[in-house]
C-alpha positions as CSV (number, residue, x, y, z in Angstrom):
1,X,11.5,37.4,-11.5
2,X,14.8,39.0,-12.6
3,X,15.2,36.4,-15.3
4,X,11.7,36.8,-16.7
5,X,11.9,40.6,-16.5
6,X,15.1,40.5,-18.5
7,X,13.2,38.5,-21.1
8,X,10.6,41.2,-21.5
9,X,7.9,40.0,-19.1
10,X,5.8,42.8,-17.4
11,X,5.2,42.7,-13.6
12,X,1.6,41.8,-14.2
13,X,2.5,38.9,-16.5
14,X,5.0,37.6,-13.9
15,X,2.4,37.8,-11.2
16,X,-0.2,36.0,-13.2
17,X,2.2,33.2,-14.3
18,X,4.1,32.7,-11.0
19,X,2.0,34.3,-8.3
20,X,-1.5,32.7,-8.9
21,X,-1.5,29.5,-6.9
22,X,2.1,28.8,-7.8
23,X,3.2,25.2,-7.9
24,X,6.6,26.1,-6.6
25,X,7.5,29.0,-4.2
26,X,5.0,31.8,-3.4
27,X,6.0,34.2,-6.1
28,X,8.6,34.6,-8.8
29,X,10.6,36.7,-6.3
30,X,11.4,33.9,-3.9
31,X,11.9,31.0,-6.4
32,X,15.3,30.0,-7.8
33,X,15.5,30.0,-11.6
34,X,17.8,27.0,-11.3
35,X,15.0,25.1,-9.6
36,X,12.6,25.8,-12.4
37,X,15.2,24.6,-14.9
38,X,15.6,21.4,-12.8
39,X,11.8,20.9,-12.7
40,X,11.5,21.2,-16.5
41,X,14.3,18.8,-17.0
42,X,12.9,16.4,-14.5
43,X,9.6,16.4,-16.4
44,X,11.4,15.8,-19.7
45,X,13.3,12.8,-18.2
46,X,10.1,11.3,-16.8
47,X,8.1,11.8,-20.0
48,X,11.0,10.3,-22.0
49,X,10.6,7.0,-20.4
50,X,7.5,6.3,-22.4
51,X,5.9,4.2,-19.7
52,X,2.4,4.7,-18.2
53,X,1.7,6.8,-15.2
54,X,1.0,4.4,-12.3
55,X,-0.5,4.7,-8.8
56,X,-0.8,2.2,-6.0
57,X,-4.2,0.4,-5.7
58,X,-5.9,1.9,-2.7
59,X,-3.7,5.0,-2.7
60,X,0.0,5.7,-2.8
61,X,0.1,5.5,1.0
62,X,0.1,1.7,0.5
63,X,3.7,1.9,-0.8
64,X,5.3,3.0,2.5
65,X,2.9,0.8,4.5
66,X,4.1,-2.2,2.5
67,X,7.7,-1.2,3.1
68,X,7.0,-0.9,6.8
69,X,5.4,-4.3,6.9
70,X,8.4,-5.9,5.3
71,X,10.8,-4.7,8.1
72,X,12.2,-7.2,10.5
73,X,11.8,-4.8,13.4
74,X,8.4,-3.0,13.9
75,X,8.4,0.8,13.6
76,X,7.9,2.7,16.8
77,X,5.2,5.2,16.2
78,X,4.4,8.3,18.3
79,X,8.1,8.8,19.2
80,X,9.1,12.5,18.8
81,X,12.9,12.8,18.6
82,X,14.1,16.0,20.3
83,X,17.9,15.3,20.4
84,X,20.6,13.5,18.5
85,X,24.0,12.8,20.1
86,X,26.9,11.1,18.4
87,X,30.5,10.2,19.0
88,X,33.1,7.9,17.5
89,X,31.4,4.8,18.9
90,X,27.8,5.4,17.9
91,X,24.8,7.7,17.8
92,X,21.8,8.2,20.1
93,X,18.3,9.5,19.4
94,X,16.6,11.0,22.4
95,X,12.7,11.2,22.4
96,X,10.5,13.6,24.2
97,X,9.7,11.1,26.9
98,X,13.4,10.7,27.7
99,X,13.9,7.3,26.0
100,X,17.3,6.9,24.4
101,X,17.7,4.7,21.2
102,X,21.3,3.8,20.4
103,X,22.8,2.5,17.1
104,X,26.0,2.4,15.1
105,X,24.6,4.9,12.6
106,X,21.5,7.0,12.2
107,X,19.6,7.9,9.0
108,X,17.7,11.1,9.4
109,X,15.0,11.7,6.8
110,X,13.2,14.6,8.5
111,X,12.6,17.8,6.4
112,X,14.6,20.8,7.4
113,X,11.6,22.4,9.0
114,X,11.4,19.5,11.5
115,X,15.1,19.3,12.0
116,X,14.9,22.8,13.5
117,X,13.1,21.2,16.4
118,X,16.0,18.8,17.2
119,X,19.2,19.6,19.2
120,X,22.4,18.0,17.8
121,X,25.4,17.3,19.9
122,X,27.9,18.0,18.7
123,X,26.6,20.8,16.5
124,X,26.3,20.1,12.8
125,X,28.8,21.6,10.3
126,X,27.9,25.2,9.3
127,X,26.7,24.4,5.8
128,X,24.3,21.7,7.0
129,X,23.0,24.0,9.8
130,X,22.5,26.9,7.3
131,X,20.5,24.5,5.1
132,X,18.3,23.5,8.1
133,X,17.8,27.2,9.0
134,X,16.9,28.5,5.6
135,X,15.4,25.8,3.3
136,X,11.7,26.4,2.9
137,X,8.8,24.2,1.7
138,X,5.9,25.0,-0.5
139,X,2.8,26.2,1.3
140,X,-0.1,23.9,0.5
141,X,-3.7,23.9,1.8
142,X,-5.9,21.0,0.6
143,X,-9.6,20.5,0.8
144,X,-11.1,17.2,-0.3
145,X,-14.8,17.3,-1.5
146,X,-17.2,14.5,-2.2
147,X,-19.4,15.2,-5.2
148,X,-22.9,13.6,-5.2
149,X,-23.5,14.4,-8.9
150,X,-21.3,15.2,-12.0
151,X,-22.2,18.9,-11.9
152,X,-19.6,19.7,-14.5
153,X,-21.8,18.1,-17.1
154,X,-24.4,20.8,-16.4
155,X,-22.3,23.9,-16.8
156,X,-20.1,22.6,-19.6
157,X,-16.9,23.7,-17.8
158,X,-13.9,21.4,-17.4
159,X,-13.7,19.5,-14.1
160,X,-10.2,20.7,-13.5
161,X,-9.7,24.5,-13.1
162,X,-6.9,26.9,-12.2
163,X,-8.3,29.8,-10.2
164,X,-6.9,33.1,-8.8
165,X,-9.0,32.8,-5.6
166,X,-9.4,30.6,-2.4
167,X,-10.4,27.6,-4.5
168,X,-6.9,27.3,-5.8
169,X,-6.5,24.5,-8.4
170,X,-9.5,22.2,-8.7
171,X,-8.5,18.6,-9.6
172,X,-10.8,15.6,-10.1
173,X,-10.2,12.5,-8.0
174,X,-11.7,9.0,-8.0
175,X,-14.8,8.3,-10.0
176,X,-13.2,5.0,-11.3
177,X,-14.5,1.5,-10.9
178,X,-17.8,2.8,-9.5
179,X,-16.2,5.0,-6.9
180,X,-18.0,8.3,-6.2
181,X,-16.3,11.3,-7.8
182,X,-14.2,13.6,-5.7
183,X,-12.8,17.1,-6.1
184,X,-9.6,18.4,-4.6
185,X,-9.0,22.1,-4.0
186,X,-5.2,22.5,-4.1
187,X,-4.3,25.9,-2.7
188,X,-0.7,27.2,-2.7
189,X,1.4,30.2,-1.9
190,X,0.1,33.3,-0.1
191,X,-3.5,32.2,-0.5
192,X,-2.6,29.1,1.6
193,X,-1.2,31.5,4.2
194,X,-4.5,33.4,4.2
195,X,-6.5,30.2,4.8
196,X,-4.1,29.2,7.6
197,X,-4.9,32.5,9.5
198,X,-8.5,31.5,9.7
199,X,-10.3,28.9,11.8
200,X,-10.2,25.6,9.9
201,X,-14.0,25.4,9.4
202,X,-14.1,29.0,8.2
203,X,-11.2,28.3,5.8
204,X,-13.0,25.3,4.3
205,X,-16.2,27.2,4.0
206,X,-14.5,30.0,2.1
207,X,-13.0,27.5,-0.3
208,X,-16.4,25.8,-0.9
209,X,-18.1,29.2,-1.3
210,X,-15.5,30.2,-3.9
211,X,-16.0,27.0,-5.9
212,X,-19.8,27.6,-5.9
213,X,-19.3,31.2,-6.9
214,X,-17.1,30.3,-9.9
215,X,-19.5,27.5,-11.0
216,X,-22.9,27.7,-9.5
217,X,-23.7,24.2,-10.8
218,X,-21.6,22.8,-7.9
219,X,-24.0,24.3,-5.2
220,X,-25.6,21.5,-3.3
221,X,-23.5,18.9,-4.9
222,X,-20.2,19.0,-3.0
223,X,-19.4,18.3,0.6
224,X,-16.1,18.9,2.4
225,X,-14.6,15.6,3.7
226,X,-11.2,16.7,5.0
227,X,-8.7,19.5,4.9
228,X,-4.9,19.3,5.2
229,X,-2.5,22.2,5.9
230,X,1.0,20.9,5.3
231,X,2.7,24.0,6.7
232,X,0.8,23.8,10.0
233,X,2.1,20.3,10.6
234,X,5.2,20.8,12.8
235,X,6.7,17.6,11.4
236,X,6.3,18.7,7.8
237,X,6.4,22.5,7.6
238,X,5.2,22.5,4.0
239,X,4.7,20.1,1.2
240,X,8.0,19.9,-0.7
241,X,11.3,21.8,-1.0
242,X,11.4,25.2,-2.7
243,X,14.8,26.6,-3.4
244,X,15.2,30.3,-3.0
245,X,17.4,32.4,-5.3
246,X,21.0,31.9,-4.5
247,X,20.6,28.8,-2.3
248,X,21.6,26.3,-4.9
249,X,24.6,28.2,-6.1
250,X,25.6,28.6,-2.4
251,X,25.9,24.8,-2.1
252,X,22.8,24.2,0.1
253,X,21.4,21.7,-2.4
254,X,24.3,19.4,-1.7
255,X,24.7,20.2,2.0
256,X,23.5,16.7,3.1
257,X,25.5,14.7,0.5
258,X,28.1,13.8,3.1
259,X,27.2,12.4,6.6
260,X,27.9,14.3,9.8
261,X,30.0,11.7,11.5
262,X,27.7,8.8,12.0
263,X,24.5,10.7,11.0
264,X,23.4,10.3,7.5
265,X,20.7,12.3,5.7
266,X,17.9,11.5,3.2
267,X,14.6,13.0,2.2
268,X,13.1,14.8,-0.8
269,X,15.3,17.9,0.0
270,X,18.5,15.9,-0.5
271,X,17.5,14.3,-3.9
272,X,19.4,15.3,-7.0
273,X,17.3,14.0,-10.0
274,X,13.7,13.7,-8.9
275,X,11.3,15.7,-6.7
276,X,8.4,14.7,-4.4
277,X,7.8,11.0,-3.6
278,X,10.3,9.9,-6.3
279,X,12.9,12.2,-4.9
280,X,12.4,10.8,-1.4
281,X,12.9,7.3,-2.7
282,X,15.9,8.3,-4.8
283,X,17.5,9.8,-1.7
284,X,16.7,6.7,0.4
285,X,18.6,4.5,-2.0
286,X,21.6,6.8,-2.1
287,X,21.7,6.9,1.7
288,X,21.3,3.1,2.1
289,X,24.3,2.5,-0.2
290,X,26.3,5.2,1.7
291,X,25.7,3.5,5.0
292,X,26.5,0.0,3.6
293,X,29.8,1.3,2.2
294,X,30.8,2.7,5.6
295,X,29.5,-0.1,7.8
C-alpha cells in the first residue's frame, strides 16, 4: 500500500486492485511488495519457456498419487504427528496415538500453520520458530458448481468473472471431451473470512445466490457439489504462502534453508523460484539433495 500510494494511487484504487478478492494477501496493507515482484518475475520465467500449459489426466491429484504408488514403503495415512524429538543419533516423530517412528533424518513438509501444532524437542532455532509463528497463508473458500446448461450463452457475458461480492472469482472447469461443464467460485481474503463465519450450507447458498443475482441466466442451471475452506483445515491453515511486509527482508523467507540438526524442511513456503505446486516440487528436490549430501 505504501509503494502504490507513493506512485500516486488513491486509497479507492488500491482497495479495488488489491482488496477485491485478492489473489495474494487480504489487502495491500498486509502484502509484501517483494512478494509481488517475485510473483511477476515468476510468471515471466514460466511464460518464457514457450511450452504448453499442462495438467494431469484425471486431475493434478494424480501426480502425488503416482509418486506415492512408486514408493517402496507404503505411506501411513491417518497419522497425526504431535511431537518431533531429535538428538545426535537420530530423530523421532510421535503421533497422537503415542506411536513413535524413528529414523536417521526427518523431512518435514508441513506448512507453518500446521507446524504450530507440533512440539519440537529440542526447540527450533529462533528464526525458524519466528517463521512458524508468523508466516500466513492466503484465505481461500471454494465452491464447485455443476452446470446443466451453458447459461452464459444466453446472457452473453463471459464465463469467467471477477466480482466484488461473495461469488469471488468465477472460473469455468471441465466441459472437455463430453464432460459436463462446471463453475468454480474462488473466494479470497476478507470475504472468505465472512463465509467461514457462517454455517457451511448457508455460506454455499450465499455464494450461489450472488452468482444468480449477478447473472440471472444461471438460475436453475447450477448446483453446488462441494465446498472447500483451506483456512479451516487445521493441517493447511490456508491455500499458499503470503509474505507480509518486512518478513522477507527479515530473513524469514530463508529460515528453513538449513536443517535443524537432523530435521530438514520442504514445502511451498520454502521454495525460492516457484510458488504453489511447482514451488512444493522445487523445495522437495532441494531437500532431497540436501539429505543425500549429509547422509
